[in-house]
N, C-alpha and C positions, 0 to 999 in steps of 0.2 A: 598076469604083469605086463601087460599090453603089447601092445607089437613089436615094437624095440627089444625089449626084454626079452618075449619068446624068442627072437631070432637069434640075439645073442647067447642065447642058451645054448641053442642050437646047432648055432656054428660051434660054442663048445664040444658039444655031444661028437660033433665031427670031428674035432683034434683041430680046429682055424685057431691061429693065433690070436685071442681074443684075453686081453685085457683080465686079469683079475674083477670081480667083483660082487655086490648082491641087490636084491631086487626089492625095494619097499612096495610092498603089492597095491594094488586098488581097495581091497579090500582095506589095509592100514588108512587108504585117505577116505574111505567111509565110514569109520570109526572114529577120525580125527572131526569129521563132520557131525557125526549125529552125536558124539559125546558134548559136545558143544550145543547139540540144540540147532543145527544149522542143515535142517531138511530142506534143503532149496534146489534141488534136480529132478522135482516131483513135475511132470507132466505143463513144466511152466515153458508160454514161449515169449517173443515180444517183448526182449532185455532190455532194459534202455542203458545206456553208456554207462549214465551217474549210477544205477542201482549195481551195476558188474565193479564200476570202481571201489562202491562200498564195501561189497564182499571182500575184494583184495583186498582193502586195507584192516578188513577184521581177521582173515586168515593170519596178515601179516603179524598181528601186536598178539593174539592168541597163544598161547603155550599151546604144546603138542604135549598131547594125554602123556602121564610120569611112565606108562607101563609101555609104551609105543615107544617113547623116548629112549627108555633103558633099553631096548631089543634093536634100535636103532644103533647107538650107540657101542653095542657089543659088537655088533654086527660091522662098524666103524675099526675099532679098535683092534680087530684082527686083521683087515686091511689095513690100516693107518696110513699116516702120509698124507700127499697130495692126490686130491679125487677129482673126477670128473661127475657132474652131478645132472643127471638127464633125463627130461620128461620123457617117459613112456605111456602115451593114450591106450585107452583100450580100444578096440575098432581102427586105429591109425594103419596105414597100410593097406587096405582091404582092396578090394576088386570097385566096389563104388565111390569109393574118397580114401584120400591118403590122408591129410589133415599134416602135410608137409612144412615146417615149419611155422607154425602154430601155436606153439608152447616154447618154455623156455627151456635153456641148460643152460648150465653155469660150471665154469672150467675153473683150475687152479684154489680149490677150496682146501681148507686145511683146519683140523680139530673137529670134534664132537660139537659145540655148540655152531659153528658155522656152517657145518655140515646140516643139521636140523632145520635151521635158515635156511639153508638150501632148497631142502624138501622142501620147506613151505613157499618159498616161492616159484617153484614148479606146479605145487598145488596150486597157487592163487593164479599161474598163467593158464589155467583153463577157467576163469571168469573173463573173458576180456569179449568186445563185442564184436572181433573181427572174425572168433571160431565160432559164436554162437550163431551169425550170422550164416557162418559157412554148414552149419550144424541145420539149420530151419532151412535151408534151401534145398539138402537133400533127404530129411523129415519130418514127418506130422506131427512129431514132437520131441522134444528130447528123451533119446532111448535111454532105457530103464540100466543098460552098461555103461552109460557114461561115466566117467573115471579118468584118474590118472595113478599111472605107476611111477614109480622112480627107481631109474638105475643109479646107482652107483660104483662108479667104475677107477681104478688104480688110475692117475693121470700118467698120460707115453707126452716127452720132451719130443715131439714130432720137426726131425730137419725138412720135410715137405708132407703134407694130408692132401685128401681130398675124397672123393665119391666116386665108386665105380657101378656102371651099371653092367648088368647081365644080358640087357639087350638094350637096342635103342630107345630112348626114353620118347621118341616123337613117333618114328615108323615100325617101332616092335621089330624091326629085323634083327636078328641074330648076330652079334658082335658081342663087344667087350669096350664101353666109351668110359674112357677115366678122363676126369675134369680136376686137375691138382694144381697146390699151389704153396709156395714156400712158407714153413710155419706152419698151425693148426689149421685143423680144417674147418673151424667154426667159419671165419670169412667167406671160403667156399660153398658151404649151403647157404649163408645169408645172401651171397652175394654181393657182397661188399668189394670182393678184389675181380679181375680177368683171369680165371685159371689159364692153364697151360691143358690140351683138347686132344688125347689119345685114342686113336680107336685100331682096333685088333679085328679083323674081317671073321665071317665065320669058318676060314679056310687056317685062321691063326696066323696070317700075314697082317704088319703094322700097316694100316693104310693109311693113317693120319697120324702127323704128328706137329702140333700149332705149337709152337711156343710165345707167351705173351709177351714178354723181356727177349729183344733181342738177343741172341748168344748166351740165354742163360736158361736154357730149359731143366726143368723142375724134375725128374726124370730123365735116366736115359733108356737106351732099349732096353737092357737088360734087366733094368727094375721092372719097365713094361711088360714085358714077356712073364716076370714073375707073378707080377698081380693077376 
């Protein structure tokens, strides 16, 4: 189920408040490729941008195999409504590499046809030159496990959102670092807005509260401590 899918499943198991959803597994991704005769991930290196663009276009126009489409449709009908469709790469967020921000995620998706197209968008995003270069710098060949799962979760209309780190991402110092902005969290993750920054140190004391907008903090102290 990829790094994101696995972590979300663990958080739900530990009774954190995770929006309900389901995962289109990495096996489904490989089924899609093999059914369509696209065994393109074996031991290949030196991908050209034009080759990858053609692969993305091919994934976009080819249909999801009917048995797989029916399974995704059934899972979506149980969930219903607007969803977030999020790439979850196998091997992401590991000790050696993170792959953060390399793949697509889509928000506010509604309806079975739209969900299937969004799943394919996530699959297609694996074939991008920046990601292949990232892999080539760390692997001697495209790893056999190379695949993407897709997390489909109920959409949350957020007043504010962002990212919380359980240690300082630069120094490793034990603390909680929160970066947040008004609205959905995608802008924070993609770096298109300057977020508020809050740091609760190892003693549980709010050591930093920096607001990107004067007199308009995204979170109050109580919300920071709850997080």
